[in-house]
N, C-alpha and C positions, 0 to 999 in steps of 0.2 A: 547351459550357461545362460541363455536368453531369459528364463524365468527369474533368475537370480537379479538380473539387470532390470527386468520389468518391475520386480517387488522393490528393488532400491529406488527406482524412479517413482513409484507410486507412493513410497514413503516420503520421499522428498516433496512430491506434489502436496501430500497431505500436510506436512510441515509449514510449507510455504502458504498453503491456504489458511492454517491457523494464524500465521503472522499477519496475513492479509486482514482476516477478521478482526484482530487486535488493532491493527492500524485504522481500520475503518471505524471502530469505536472511538478512537482518540479523534478522529477527524470529526465525527459526529458531535463530540462533546464541545469542539471549538464552534462548529456550526450553530449549535444550540445556544452557547454562551453568547456568540456575538449576533445571532438571528440573521445569518447570511450563509449563502452556499459557498461551498470551496471555490467554484468557478469564479463567483463574484470576488471572493478574498483575492484570488490570482490576479485578476484583472483591474482591480480598483483600490485595493488597500496597501498601506504601508505600516511600519511598526508604530508610527504616530497615531494611527487610527485605532489602535487596540488598547483596551485599558491595561493589559498586561505588557504592554511595550515590546521590546525586542525579544524578550524570552518566549512570549506567545507567538509572535510573528515567526521566529525561527523554528519553534516546535512545530506549528501548524504547517509551515512550509516544508519541514522535513518530513512530516507525516504523508503529506501529499506526494512528494518525490518518492518516499518508501513504498507507497501504495502503487505508484506507476511501475517501479522496478519489480515489485512482486507480480503484480498482473503479467509483466512481460516475461518473468521466469515461468510462471504457471502456464502461460501460452506456449512458450518454448518446450517446456517438458511434455505438454500434451501433444505436441506435433511430432514427437520423435517417432520414427517408424522402425520397426524391428525387421531385419533381413536375415533369414536362415540360411 
C-alpha cells in the first residue's frame, strides 16, 4: 500500500512543480515587461503604476500568490513521512 501512496504523492509533486514552472515564467514576463522584480512590485507598485493597469496588476499579483501556494504545497508533500 505504501508504494502506491508514494507514487501518488510523487506524481502530485511533479504536477505541482510543472505548475510552479509555468507560474514562474509568467512572473518573469511581468518582471521583464516592467523592468522590476516581483519583490519591488509587491512593496512599491499599484495598478496606476502599470501600463496594463488593473488587469496586469491583478494578473501579476495572482501569479505571485499562486507561486507561494505551489511552493508551500511542494514543501508539504516532500515532508511527508511514511510509517510502516
